[in-house]
KEPAKOL-923947 format. One record per residue (C-alpha): x negated, z, y; residue in one letter; residue number from 1; chain. Coordinates in steps of 0.05 Angstrom, whole numbers, plus 32768, in hexadecimal, padded with zeros to 4 digits. Layout:
+------+------+------+-------+---------+--------+
:   c1 :   c3 :   c2 : fimar : tordren : lumkol :
+------+------+------+-------+---------+--------+
:    X :    Z :    Y :     A :     NUM :      A :
...
+------+------+------+-------+---------+--------+
// end
This chain:
+------+------+------+-------+---------+--------+
:   c1 :   c3 :   c2 : fimar : tordren : lumkol :
+------+------+------+-------+---------+--------+
: 84B5 : 911E : 895A :     M :       1 :      A :
: 84D1 : 90D8 : 8951 :     I :       2 :      A :
: 8508 : 90BA : 8980 :     L :       3 :      A :
: 8532 : 9084 : 895A :     V :       4 :      A :
: 855A : 9055 : 8987 :     L :       5 :      A :
: 8593 : 9029 : 8976 :     N :       6 :      A :
: 85A7 : 8FFB : 89AD :     A :       7 :      A :
: 85E9 : 8FD6 : 89A8 :     G :       8 :      A :
: 8609 : 8FA5 : 89D8 :     S :       9 :      A :
: 862A : 8FDD : 8A02 :     S :      10 :      A :
: 860D : 901C : 89E2 :     S :      11 :      A :
: 85CC : 9041 : 89D4 :     L :      12 :      A :
: 85C8 : 9072 : 899E :     K :      13 :      A :
: 858D : 90A3 : 8993 :     V :      14 :      A :
: 8578 : 90D4 : 895F :     E :      15 :      A :
: 8538 : 9103 : 8960 :     V :      16 :      A :
: 8515 : 9112 : 891F :     F :      17 :      A :
: 84DC : 9141 : 8914 :     D :      18 :      A :
: 84A2 : 9128 : 88E8 :     L :      19 :      A :
: 84C3 : 9145 : 88A7 :     A :      20 :      A :
: 84FD : 9114 : 88B8 :     L :      21 :      A :
: 852B : 914B : 88C8 :     T :      22 :      A :
: 8560 : 9136 : 88FE :     S :      23 :      A :
: 8558 : 9164 : 893B :     L :      24 :      A :
: 858D : 9143 : 896D :     L :      25 :      A :
: 85B6 : 9106 : 8974 :     S :      26 :      A :
: 85DD : 90E7 : 89AA :     G :      27 :      A :
: 85F6 : 90A4 : 89C9 :     S :      28 :      A :
: 8607 : 9082 : 8A0B :     V :      29 :      A :
: 8644 : 9056 : 8A04 :     T :      30 :      A :
: 866B : 9025 : 8A32 :     N :      31 :      A :
: 8625 : 900F : 8A53 :     I :      32 :      A :
: 8635 : 8FE4 : 8A90 :     G :      33 :      A :
: 8677 : 9006 : 8AA0 :     T :      34 :      A :
: 868A : 904E : 8AA0 :     E :      35 :      A :
: 8656 : 9069 : 8A71 :     G :      36 :      A :
: 865B : 90A7 : 8A46 :     K :      37 :      A :
: 861E : 90D0 : 8A2F :     L :      38 :      A :
: 8624 : 90FB : 89F2 :     S :      39 :      A :
: 85E9 : 9127 : 89D9 :     L :      40 :      A :
: 85F3 : 915C : 89A4 :     G :      41 :      A :
: 8631 : 9181 : 89B7 :     D :      42 :      A :
: 862F : 916D : 8A01 :     Q :      43 :      A :
: 8651 : 912F : 8A20 :     S :      44 :      A :
: 8660 : 9114 : 8A66 :     G :      45 :      A :
: 8666 : 90D6 : 8A92 :     A :      46 :      A :
: 8628 : 90B0 : 8AA5 :     V :      47 :      A :
: 8619 : 9074 : 8AD2 :     T :      48 :      A :
: 85F5 : 9040 : 8AA7 :     T :      49 :      A :
: 85F2 : 8FF9 : 8AC2 :     Q :      50 :      A :
: 85C5 : 8FE1 : 8A8B :     D :      51 :      A :
: 859F : 8FFA : 8A4F :     H :      52 :      A :
: 8562 : 9011 : 8A77 :     A :      53 :      A :
: 858F : 903E : 8A9F :     A :      54 :      A :
: 85B1 : 9058 : 8A60 :     A :      55 :      A :
: 856A : 9068 : 8A43 :     L :      56 :      A :
: 8559 : 908C : 8A82 :     N :      57 :      A :
: 8598 : 90B5 : 8A80 :     A :      58 :      A :
: 858E : 90C7 : 8A35 :     M :      59 :      A :
: 8543 : 90D7 : 8A40 :     L :      60 :      A :
: 855A : 9107 : 8A79 :     E :      61 :      A :
: 858F : 9128 : 8A4B :     A :      62 :      A :
: 855A : 9130 : 8A15 :     L :      63 :      A :
: 852A : 9152 : 8A45 :     A :      64 :      A :
: 8561 : 9184 : 8A56 :     A :      65 :      A :
: 8567 : 9196 : 8A0D :     Q :      66 :      A :
: 851A : 919F : 8A0C :     G :      67 :      A :
: 8505 : 915E : 89EE :     I :      68 :      A :
: 84D4 : 9135 : 8A1D :     T :      69 :      A :
: 84B2 : 90F4 : 8A16 :     L :      70 :      A :
: 846D : 9118 : 8A0F :     D :      71 :      A :
: 8485 : 913D : 89D3 :     Q :      72 :      A :
: 8493 : 90FD : 89AD :     L :      73 :      A :
: 8466 : 90DD : 8978 :     S :      74 :      A :
: 8488 : 909A : 897D :     A :      75 :      A :
: 84CA : 9076 : 8989 :     A :      76 :      A :
: 84E9 : 904C : 8956 :     A :      77 :      A :
: 851F : 9016 : 895D :     H :      78 :      A :
: 8553 : 8FF2 : 8935 :     R :      79 :      A :
: 854E : 8FA8 : 893A :     V :      80 :      A :
: 8587 : 8F81 : 8919 :     V :      81 :      A :
: 8562 : 8F3E : 890A :     H :      82 :      A :
: 8519 : 8F32 : 88F9 :     G :      83 :      A :
: 8523 : 8EED : 88DB :     G :      84 :      A :
: 84EE : 8ED4 : 88AB :     T :      85 :      A :
: 84B6 : 8EEF : 88D5 :     I :      86 :      A :
: 84C2 : 8F3B : 88DE :     L :      87 :      A :
: 84CD : 8F4F : 8895 :     T :      88 :      A :
: 84AD : 8F95 : 8898 :     T :      89 :      A :
: 84B0 : 8FCE : 88CB :     P :      90 :      A :
: 8480 : 8FC0 : 8904 :     A :      91 :      A :
: 8460 : 8FE1 : 8940 :     R :      92 :      A :
: 8478 : 8FC4 : 897F :     V :      93 :      A :
: 8444 : 8F93 : 89A0 :     T :      94 :      A :
: 844F : 8F58 : 89D0 :     A :      95 :      A :
: 844C : 8F2D : 8990 :     Q :      96 :      A :
: 8482 : 8F56 : 896D :     V :      97 :      A :
: 84AF : 8F53 : 89AC :     I :      98 :      A :
: 84A8 : 8F08 : 89B0 :     S :      99 :      A :
: 84B8 : 8F02 : 8964 :     A :     100 :      A :
: 84F7 : 8F2D : 8970 :     I :     101 :      A :
: 850B : 8F00 : 89AA :     E :     102 :      A :
: 8500 : 8EC1 : 897E :     S :     103 :      A :
: 8537 : 8EDC : 8950 :     C :     104 :      A :
: 856A : 8EE3 : 8989 :     V :     105 :      A :
: 858F : 8EA3 : 8973 :     P :     106 :      A :
: 8598 : 8EC6 : 892F :     L :     107 :      A :
: 85B8 : 8F03 : 8950 :     A :     108 :      A :
: 85C9 : 8EF3 : 8998 :     P :     109 :      A :
: 85F5 : 8F31 : 899F :     L :     110 :      A :
: 85C2 : 8F63 : 8987 :     H :     111 :      A :
: 8578 : 8F52 : 898A :     N :     112 :      A :
: 857A : 8F49 : 89D8 :     P :     113 :      A :
: 8592 : 8F90 : 89DE :     H :     114 :      A :
: 855F : 8FAA : 89AC :     N :     115 :      A :
: 8526 : 8F89 : 89D5 :     V :     116 :      A :
: 8544 : 8FA6 : 8A17 :     A :     117 :      A :
: 853E : 8FEE : 89FB :     A :     118 :      A :
: 84F8 : 8FE1 : 89E4 :     I :     119 :      A :
: 84DF : 8FC7 : 8A27 :     I :     120 :      A :
: 8505 : 8FFC : 8A4F :     A :     121 :      A :
: 84E1 : 9032 : 8A27 :     L :     122 :      A :
: 849E : 900E : 8A2F :     Q :     123 :      A :
: 84A6 : 9011 : 8A7D :     E :     124 :      A :
: 84B6 : 905C : 8A77 :     L :     125 :      A :
: 8481 : 9070 : 8A44 :     A :     126 :      A :
: 844E : 9039 : 8A40 :     P :     127 :      A :
: 8423 : 9065 : 8A11 :     D :     128 :      A :
: 8458 : 9077 : 89E0 :     L :     129 :      A :
: 8450 : 9054 : 899F :     P :     130 :      A :
: 8490 : 902D : 898B :     Q :     131 :      A :
: 84A5 : 9010 : 894A :     Y :     132 :      A :
: 84DC : 8FE4 : 8931 :     C :     133 :      A :
: 8505 : 8FE0 : 88F0 :     S :     134 :      A :
: 852E : 8F9E : 88E1 :     F :     135 :      A :
: 8571 : 8F9D : 88BE :     E :     136 :      A :
: 855C : 8F5D : 889A :     T :     137 :      A :
: 8519 : 8F75 : 8884 :     A :     138 :      A :
: 8530 : 8F97 : 8844 :     F :     139 :      A :
: 854B : 8F56 : 8829 :     H :     140 :      A :
: 8509 : 8F31 : 8832 :     A :     141 :      A :
: 84F8 : 8F3C : 87EC :     T :     142 :      A :
: 8535 : 8F12 : 87D4 :     S :     143 :      A :
: 851E : 8ED5 : 87AD :     P :     144 :      A :
: 8527 : 8E8D : 87C9 :     A :     145 :      A :
: 8560 : 8E81 : 879A :     M :     146 :      A :
: 8587 : 8EBA : 87B9 :     A :     147 :      A :
: 857C : 8EA7 : 8802 :     V :     148 :      A :
: 857C : 8E5B : 8802 :     R :     149 :      A :
: 85BC : 8E35 : 8815 :     Y :     150 :      A :
: 85C0 : 8DF0 : 87F3 :     A :     151 :      A :
: 85B9 : 8DCC : 8834 :     I :     152 :      A :
: 8585 : 8D9D : 884F :     P :     153 :      A :
: 853D : 8DB6 : 8858 :     Q :     154 :      A :
: 8540 : 8DAA : 88A4 :     T :     155 :      A :
: 857A : 8DDC : 88AB :     Q :     156 :      A :
: 8559 : 8E0D : 887D :     H :     157 :      A :
: 851A : 8E0A : 88A6 :     D :     158 :      A :
: 8544 : 8E15 : 88E5 :     A :     159 :      A :
: 8559 : 8E57 : 88CD :     G :     160 :      A :
: 8598 : 8E4A : 88A6 :     I :     161 :      A :
: 8591 : 8E77 : 8869 :     R :     162 :      A :
: 85A8 : 8EB7 : 884E :     R :     163 :      A :
: 8589 : 8EF5 : 886F :     Y :     164 :      A :
: 85B3 : 8F30 : 8859 :     G :     165 :      A :
: 85BF : 8F6B : 8884 :     F :     166 :      A :
: 85CA : 8FB9 : 8882 :     H :     167 :      A :
: 8583 : 8FBA : 8869 :     G :     168 :      A :
: 8575 : 8FFF : 888A :     L :     169 :      A :
: 85AE : 9020 : 8865 :     S :     170 :      A :
: 8596 : 9002 : 8825 :     Y :     171 :      A :
: 854F : 9015 : 8831 :     S :     172 :      A :
: 8567 : 905F : 883F :     N :     173 :      A :
: 858E : 905D : 87FD :     M :     174 :      A :
: 854F : 904A : 87D6 :     V :     175 :      A :
: 8527 : 9080 : 87F9 :     A :     176 :      A :
: 855D : 90B5 : 87EC :     E :     177 :      A :
: 855C : 90A5 : 87A2 :     F :     178 :      A :
: 8512 : 90AF : 87A0 :     S :     179 :      A :
: 84F6 : 90B2 : 8759 :     E :     180 :      A :
: 853F : 90B2 : 873B :     A :     181 :      A :
: 854B : 906A : 8755 :     L :     182 :      A :
: 856F : 903F : 8721 :     P :     183 :      A :
: 854C : 8FFF : 870E :     S :     184 :      A :
: 858A : 8FD6 : 871B :     R :     185 :      A :
: 85B3 : 8FF0 : 8751 :     L :     186 :      A :
: 85F4 : 8FD3 : 876A :     L :     187 :      A :
: 85F5 : 8FED : 87B3 :     A :     188 :      A :
: 8632 : 8FE9 : 87E0 :     M :     189 :      A :
: 8632 : 8FF9 : 882C :     H :     190 :      A :
: 867B : 8FFE : 883A :     L :     191 :      A :
: 8691 : 900A : 8882 :     G :     192 :      A :
: 86AF : 8FDF : 88BA :     N :     193 :      A :
: 8678 : 8FB1 : 88A8 :     G :     194 :      A :
: 8670 : 8FAC : 885B :     A :     195 :      A :
: 863D : 8F8E : 882D :     S :     196 :      A :
: 8623 : 8F93 : 87E5 :     L :     197 :      A :
: 85DE : 8F8F : 87CD :     G :     198 :      A :
: 85B8 : 8F84 : 878D :     A :     199 :      A :
: 857B : 8FB2 : 878C :     I :     200 :      A :
: 854A : 8FAC : 8752 :     K :     201 :      A :
: 8513 : 8FDB : 874A :     D :     202 :      A :
: 851B : 8FF0 : 8793 :     G :     203 :      A :
: 8519 : 8FA6 : 87B0 :     K :     204 :      A :
: 8555 : 8F80 : 87CD :     S :     205 :      A :
: 855F : 8F3F : 87A1 :     I :     206 :      A :
: 85A5 : 8F2E : 87BC :     A :     207 :      A :
: 85D1 : 8F41 : 87F6 :     N :     208 :      A :
: 861C : 8F2D : 8801 :     S :     209 :      A :
: 8610 : 8F20 : 884A :     M :     210 :      A :
: 85EF : 8EDD : 885C :     G :     211 :      A :
: 85D8 : 8EB7 : 889B :     Y :     212 :      A :
: 8601 : 8EEA : 88C1 :     S :     213 :      A :
: 8627 : 8F2D : 88B3 :     P :     214 :      A :
: 8667 : 8F04 : 88AF :     L :     215 :      A :
: 8663 : 8EEF : 8864 :     S :     216 :      A :
: 866F : 8F17 : 8827 :     G :     217 :      A :
: 86A1 : 8F4D : 8820 :     L :     218 :      A :
: 86E2 : 8F57 : 8842 :     T :     219 :      A :
: 86D3 : 8F86 : 887F :     M :     220 :      A :
: 86F6 : 8FA8 : 88B6 :     G :     221 :      A :
: 86FE : 8F6F : 88E7 :     T :     222 :      A :
: 86D0 : 8F38 : 88C6 :     R :     223 :      A :
: 86ED : 8F07 : 8894 :     S :     224 :      A :
: 86B6 : 8F09 : 885F :     G :     225 :      A :
: 86AB : 8ECA : 883B :     D :     226 :      A :
: 86D1 : 8E8E : 8852 :     I :     227 :      A :
: 86CA : 8E44 : 8842 :     D :     228 :      A :
: 86A1 : 8E20 : 8875 :     G :     229 :      A :
: 86D4 : 8DE9 : 887A :     A :     230 :      A :
: 8708 : 8E1C : 888F :     A :     231 :      A :
: 86DA : 8E32 : 88C6 :     V :     232 :      A :
: 86CF : 8DEE : 88DD :     L :     233 :      A :
: 871A : 8DE0 : 88DE :     R :     234 :      A :
: 8727 : 8E21 : 8906 :     M :     235 :      A :
: 86EE : 8E0F : 8936 :     S :     236 :      A :
: 8709 : 8DCA : 8941 :     H :     237 :      A :
: 874E : 8DE5 : 8951 :     A :     238 :      A :
: 873B : 8E25 : 8976 :     L :     239 :      A :
: 86F6 : 8E19 : 8990 :     G :     240 :      A :
: 86B4 : 8E3D : 897A :     E :     241 :      A :
: 86BD : 8E7B : 89A6 :     D :     242 :      A :
: 8704 : 8E89 : 898E :     E :     243 :      A :
: 86F3 : 8E7E : 8946 :     T :     244 :      A :
: 86B9 : 8EAB : 894B :     D :     245 :      A :
: 86E5 : 8EDF : 8968 :     K :     246 :      A :
: 8719 : 8ED7 : 8930 :     I :     247 :      A :
: 86E7 : 8EDC : 88F7 :     L :     248 :      A :
: 86BF : 8F14 : 8913 :     N :     249 :      A :
: 86F0 : 8F3E : 893B :     K :     250 :      A :
: 8736 : 8F31 : 8922 :     N :     251 :      A :
: 872E : 8F22 : 88D5 :     S :     252 :      A :
: 8722 : 8F4F : 8899 :     G :     253 :      A :
: 874E : 8F8D : 8891 :     L :     254 :      A :
: 8767 : 8F86 : 88DA :     K :     255 :      A :
: 8784 : 8F41 : 88C9 :     A :     256 :      A :
: 87A1 : 8F58 : 8887 :     L :     257 :      A :
: 87C3 : 8F9A : 889E :     A :     258 :      A :
: 87BB : 8F9E : 88EB :     G :     259 :      A :
: 878A : 8FD5 : 88E5 :     D :     260 :      A :
: 873D : 8FD7 : 88D6 :     K :     261 :      A :
: 873C : 9022 : 88C6 :     N :     262 :      A :
: 8739 : 902C : 887B :     M :     263 :      A :
: 874E : 9075 : 8881 :     K :     264 :      A :
: 878E : 9060 : 88A4 :     T :     265 :      A :
: 879B : 902B : 8873 :     L :     266 :      A :
: 8794 : 905A : 8838 :     L :     267 :      A :
: 87C7 : 908A : 885A :     E :     268 :      A :
: 87FB : 9053 : 8863 :     R :     269 :      A :
: 882D : 9043 : 882D :     E :     270 :      A :
: 8840 : 8FFB : 8840 :     D :     271 :      A :
: 8831 : 8FBD : 8818 :     D :     272 :      A :
: 8801 : 8FA0 : 884E :     E :     273 :      A :
: 87D6 : 8FD8 : 884E :     A :     274 :      A :
: 87D4 : 8FDC : 8801 :     A :     275 :      A :
: 87C3 : 8F91 : 87FF :     F :     276 :      A :
: 878B : 8F9C : 8832 :     A :     277 :      A :
: 876D : 8FD4 : 880C :     V :     278 :      A :
: 876F : 8FAE : 87CC :     E :     279 :      A :
: 8752 : 8F6F : 87EC :     H :     280 :      A :
: 8717 : 8F9A : 8803 :     F :     281 :      A :
: 870C : 8FB6 : 87BC :     C :     282 :      A :
: 8718 : 8F76 : 8798 :     Y :     283 :      A :
: 86E5 : 8F4D : 87C1 :     W :     284 :      A :
: 86B3 : 8F84 : 87BE :     A :     285 :      A :
: 86B6 : 8F82 : 8772 :     A :     286 :      A :
: 86B6 : 8F39 : 876F :     R :     287 :      A :
: 8675 : 8F39 : 8798 :     H :     288 :      A :
: 865B : 8F74 : 8769 :     A :     289 :      A :
: 865F : 8F42 : 872F :     G :     290 :      A :
: 8632 : 8F13 : 8754 :     S :     291 :      A :
: 85FE : 8F4A : 8764 :     A :     292 :      A :
: 8600 : 8F60 : 8719 :     I :     293 :      A :
: 85F0 : 8F1A : 8703 :     V :     294 :      A :
: 85B4 : 8F1A : 8734 :     A :     295 :      A :
: 8599 : 8F58 : 8717 :     M :     296 :      A :
: 85A9 : 8F45 : 86D0 :     G :     297 :      A :
: 85D2 : 8F84 : 86C5 :     G :     298 :      A :
: 85DF : 8FC7 : 86E7 :     V :     299 :      A :
: 85C8 : 900F : 86DE :     D :     300 :      A :
: 85EC : 902F : 8716 :     A :     301 :      A :
: 861B : 9026 : 8753 :     V :     302 :      A :
: 860E : 9048 : 8796 :     A :     303 :      A :
: 863E : 904A : 87D1 :     F :     304 :      A :
: 862D : 905A : 8816 :     T :     305 :      A :
: 864B : 904E : 885F :     G :     306 :      A :
: 868A : 906C : 887F :     G :     307 :      A :
: 86B8 : 904F : 884A :     I :     308 :      A :
: 8688 : 9055 : 880F :     G :     309 :      A :
: 867A : 909E : 881D :     E :     310 :      A :
: 86C1 : 90B4 : 8831 :     N :     311 :      A :
: 86F4 : 9088 : 880D :     A :     312 :      A :
: 86F8 : 909F : 87C5 :     A :     313 :      A :
: 8736 : 9074 : 87B7 :     P :     314 :      A :
: 870D : 9038 : 87CD :     V :     315 :      A :
: 86D4 : 904A : 879F :     R :     316 :      A :
: 8703 : 9055 : 8768 :     D :     317 :      A :
: 8726 : 9013 : 8771 :     Q :     318 :      A :
: 86E5 : 8FEC : 8774 :     I :     319 :      A :
: 86CA : 9010 : 8733 :     M :     320 :      A :
: 870E : 9003 : 8711 :     A :     321 :      A :
: 8702 : 8FB9 : 871B :     H :     322 :      A :
: 86BB : 8FC4 : 86FE :     L :     323 :      A :
: 86D2 : 8FEE : 86C0 :     S :     324 :      A :
: 86BE : 8FB9 : 8690 :     F :     325 :      A :
: 8675 : 8FCF : 869F :     L :     326 :      A :
: 8682 : 9010 : 8679 :     G :     327 :      A :
: 8666 : 9050 : 868F :     D :     328 :      A :
: 8639 : 9044 : 86CE :     V :     329 :      A :
: 861D : 907D : 86F7 :     D :     330 :      A :
: 863F : 907D : 873E :     V :     331 :      A :
: 861C : 909D : 8777 :     H :     332 :      A :
: 8631 : 90AB : 87C1 :     V :     333 :      A :
: 85F7 : 90A8 : 87EF :     I :     334 :      A :
: 8601 : 90BE : 883B :     A :     335 :      A :
: 85EC : 9082 : 8869 :     A :     336 :      A :
: 85B5 : 9093 : 889A :     D :     337 :      A :
: 8596 : 9055 : 88B9 :     E :     338 :      A :
: 8575 : 9081 : 88F0 :     E :     339 :      A :
: 8550 : 90A9 : 88BB :     K :     340 :      A :
: 8537 : 9067 : 889C :     A :     341 :      A :
: 851E : 9052 : 88DD :     I :     342 :      A :
: 84FB : 9092 : 88E9 :     A :     343 :      A :
: 84DE : 9090 : 88A3 :     R :     344 :      A :
: 84C0 : 9049 : 88B1 :     D :     345 :      A :
: 84A2 : 905F : 88F3 :     A :     346 :      A :
: 8484 : 909C : 88D0 :     L :     347 :      A :
: 8464 : 9072 : 889B :     Q :     348 :      A :
: 8446 : 9043 : 88D0 :     L :     349 :      A :
: 842B : 907D : 88F7 :     I :     350 :      A :
: 840A : 9099 : 88B9 :     E :     351 :      A :
: 83EF : 9056 : 88A8 :     A :     352 :      A :
: 83D0 : 9052 : 88EE :     D :     353 :      A :
: 83B1 : 9098 : 88EA :     A :     354 :      A :
+------+------+------+-------+---------+--------+
// end
């Protein structure tokens, strides 16, 4: 079995897969550092978790109670948000890989430290268990220089200011799910609270709407999406960096336009603000779709994934209405499964090591 771990700032999600990539059991520990809650399968309850190591201990005990013990695992596999320009493919955990992940902390200060914490905590508990990492940014490493370079001085580019792209694990899973039926030029949309759009040509990412951070691109649940840098500078000068960061990442997007980040709720409302917010979301998705289609030199199919992409047919319909000038284009809905993508990466590395 493969244990997949996804460590967030105050949460730890896990899922266990067999070697046929069938999900066996999933769970999470939330509110790490305060009054934690552990859920596994259909069981849940309070748990004391002062840090990620304690959360991992609690989860492993819960898994053991369900008959899944450390000695039954072939490997553990982790989601890591940022691999920078160094970690561009899935990797087996080594001291060098941990060091490289830590070097990317300035690029993802809210995520990479917690990803590393889970890796180290599991190393201490099971030092002989092989561990692997998959990186959200890695799928986009195939994008050409034209697509990732900002028109800024070389010194700033060399310092890491460039487009990276995100949601790579979701796009990777999408490509795998298409298998031999993968369209050559695929316009891929991961639409959820975080939303992005990708140009996938012959299975490779050549452009993504997110850039240096997940803030840019489409209108999102609480993120602004694209905004002029001068406007950000003005806000930062007036409000300070921390407050501006909070506004753009936590209090913008659908939440700013209609007071609610939940697309399901907005679609159920009948007021003008909600209708405007939904249309803003769809309009800017279609605007960015045009950019991706140019990058691919056309489009053969469109695929939606993510919570909104999978479940909000009115949103899909509005976006495709904006793109009706394309004529008849196949539209697909693919279930998001980043954990399966991580398990798949680990299995391929296990087989390569055998």
